[in-house]
N, C-alpha and C positions, 0 to 999 in steps of 0.2 A: 432679742437676738437668738437666745437659746431655743425659743419656740420656733423661729424660722428654720434653724438648723435641723431640729427634730422633724419639722414638717417636710423638709427636703429629703431627709433620710427615709421617712415613711413613704414619701412619693416614689423614691427610687426602689425601695423594697417592693412596693405594690406593682411597679412597672416590671421588675424582674420576675415577680410571681406570675403576672399575666403572660409574660413571654414563655415561661416554663410551662404554664398551663396550655397555652396555644401549641407549643412544640409537642407536648405529650398528646394533646388531642389529635394533632396531625399524624403523629406516629401511630396512634391507636386506630385512626381512620385508615391509614396506609395498610396496617397489618390485617384489619378487618376486610379491606378490599382484596388483599392478596389471598386471604383464607377463602373468600367467596369465589374468586377466580380459580383457585386450586381445586375447590370442590366441583366446579363445573368441568375442569380438565379431567378429573377422575371419572365423572359421569360419561364424558365423551370417550374416554379411553375404554371404559367397560363396554360401551356400545361397539366400539371398533374391535375389541378383543372377541366379543361374542360373534361378530360378523365373520371374522377370520376362522374361528374355531368351528363354526357351523357350516363351513364350506359353502357360504353364500356366494353370490355373484362377485368375483374378484374386483370388478369395476366398481361395484357398490362399496366394497371395503376400502378401495382406493380413495373414493370421495370422502369417506369418514376420516381417513388418514390425513388428507389434505387439510381438513379442519383442525387437526391436532398439531400440525407441524410447527407453527409459530409459537403456540403456548408451550409446547415441549422444549423448544429451543430456549425459551425464557427460563424454564425450570432448570435446564442443564447449566445455564450461565446467568444466574439471577443478578439484577442490578443492585439490589441491597442484600446484605448478608443475613440470612435467616438463622434461627437457632439450629444447633446440630440435629435435634430431633426432626424439625421441619425440613431441614436440608436432606436428611436421609429419606424421608417420605417422598420428597420431590424427585430425588435421584432414582428411587425405586420405580416410580411411575414412568419416568423418562426411559430407563433401561428396558422395562417390559414393553413399552411402546415400540422402541427400536427393534426389539426381538421379533415382535409380531409383524412389524413392517418388513423385516428381512424375509420372514417366511412368506408373506404376501408377495414379495418380489419374485420369489421362486414360482409361485402359482401363476404370476403374470409373465413368467419367463423373461424378466427384466434384470439382466445380469448387472448392468451399471448401477441400478438402484440397490441391489443386494450388496455390492461393494461399498456404496456410500453408507448404508446403514451399519454394515459391519465395522467400518472405520470409526463410527460413533460408538459402537459397542465396545471396542477395544479399550476406550477410556474407562468405561465402567468395569470391565472385566479385570483390567490390570492396574490402572492408576488409582481407581477408587475402591479396590478390592478390600482394603483394611477397614473401610468405612461402611461397607454394605454386606448384608448376609449373602451367601451363595445363591446364584440363580439356578432354578431347575432346568432352564433351557440353555445354560451356558455351554456345556460340552457338546450338545447337539448342534448349536450354531458354530462352534469352533471346528467341529468335524466337517460341517458343510463347507466352511472356508478352506479347510485342508483339501477336501475333495475337489473344490473349484480350482485351486492352484494346480492340482494334478491334471485336471481336464484341460488346462491351458498350457501344460508343460512348463509351469513356472516353479521349478524345483527350489530355487533360491528362496522365494517367498514361503514355500512350504516348510523348509527347514528353519527359517527365521521364526515363524509362528510356532512351530513345534517346540523350539527352545523356550518359549515363553510359558508353555503349558507344563505344570509340575510333572516330574517323571512318574510319580506314583499314579497319575491320572492317564498315563499312556495306555493303561489296560482298560480304561473306560470303553464301553462298546462303541460309542460314537467316534472316539479318537482312534481306537485300535483298527477300525475298518480302513480308513485311508492310509494308515501306516503300513498295513499289510499289503495294500495295493501298490504302494510306492516300492516296497521291497520286491514284489513280483516284477515291476517294471525295470528296476535296477538289475535284476537277474536276467532280464530278457525273456521271462516266462509270460509272454503275452497271452498264451492260452489260459493260464490261471486267472488273469485279469478278466478275460471274457467270461470265464466260468463263474465269476463273482457277480455277474450282472444282476441276478435276482436275489442275491444275499445281502440286501441293504438293511441297515438297522432302523430306518424310518422311511416313510413314504416320501418325505421331503427330499431324500437323497436321490430319488429316481432321475430328476432333471439333470443334475451334474454327472450322474453315473452314465446317462445316455451320451453326454458330451465326452466323457472319458472313453467310452466304447468307440466313439468316432475317432478320437485321437489315436487310440491303440490300434484300431483297424487300419488307419492310415500308415502307421509304422510297420505293421505286418505286410501291407500291400507293397511298400517300398522295398522291403526285404525280398519278397517274392519276385519283384521285377528285376532285382539285382542278381538273384540266384538262379532263376529259371526263365526259359523262353516261353514256356506254357505250363499249365497244370490241368489235370482232368477236372471237370466241373465239380464232381463230388468232393475231391480233395481241396479245391479252392474254397468251396462253401464251408467245409469243416475248419480250415485254417483261419478264415476270416470271421468265424463265429456267426454266420448268417443262418437264418431259420429255414430258408427255402431257396430253390433255384431261381424263383422270381426275384427275390431280394438280391441274389448274386447278379442277375442280369441288370437290375437297376443300378447296382453299385458299379458294375463293369461299364455301363454307359457313362457314368460320372467320370470314370477313369479313362474312358476312351479305349477300353480293351475290346477285343473281338472274339467271337465264338467260332469254332470250327471243329473238324474231325481230325483225330490223330489215332492211328491204329484202330479205327472203328469205334472210338469212344469220343463223346463230346468233350472238348477241351477249351480252356480260356487262354488265348494268346495275348501276351502283354505288350507286344509291339505290333504296329501296323504292317501290312504286307509290304509297303514301300520301304519301311525301315529294315525289315527282315531281308528283302532282296538286296538292299544296299550293303548290308553287312556281309552277305554271302559274296558279293562282287569284290568287296575290299578285304575279304578274309585272307590272312597271310598263309601261304602254303607251307606250314610248319614242317611237315614230313619231308618235303622236297628240300627245304633249307638244311635240315639236319643231315640228310643224305649227302648234299654238296659239301657241307662242312667236314664231315668224316672223310670224304674223298680228298679234300684239300690237306687234311692232316696226314693222310697216308703218303701223299705226294711229297710233303715237307719232310717226312721221315726218311724217304728214299734219298732226298737231296742231302740231308745231314749225314 
């Protein structure tokens, strides 16, 4: 009887040992597979990074990025919890991939993609900040997003993001640039904004800077139309920050302005001839009304 009990115990222990061995073997196989996959992701990332930095064909870089999208998404949100060291390595590769993807989006002039990649980066920049070392590209990307918000006149988003950036980093050259531009816009100093066109902190800022110029130029044009019936061509070119009379003519065509002569000089008229004639016909004879009103006042004085 004792031998049977001992035999059963031994059989149970052996079974449990086999189960533990199989579980350990499966785990080891799983982590080995993950390590191999991560190694391949790093290789693919380095190829993609090299393609973007070398200013290769953006479409070629885009194809390399497509290959990375799914593996990087898995690294950002792994199905099993890796060790803190492995997790940090994976997050660093994911963060840098999204950074280069954002820069590639600007080269491709794909604003929607830039917004998507920036929304991914916000998680790494702010939520995972305590678990990751600082990124060399972080403030460059943040400055780009601030400039993008300005170019679309989305000032609420601009200030929301600015509040997330530590105050001591507001003097960073990439962050300071859009902050200064926003101050000029709030002051209505649009000429200062136009003057900053070529004073960008990095080449990647040129795309959104051009968009901001378009936005600011539109605001100046609206002010001109409200304040003046016409402007001499040279004055209009200077106010709008255009480089030549040809650019002024192209912009005037977009706005449906017309060119003509005023006092022997070429001028830009902001209203069509029909609109100008209509306003002249419906113009209130103010001098005549004032004269009549004064006459009525004198008559009333006599009666009283």
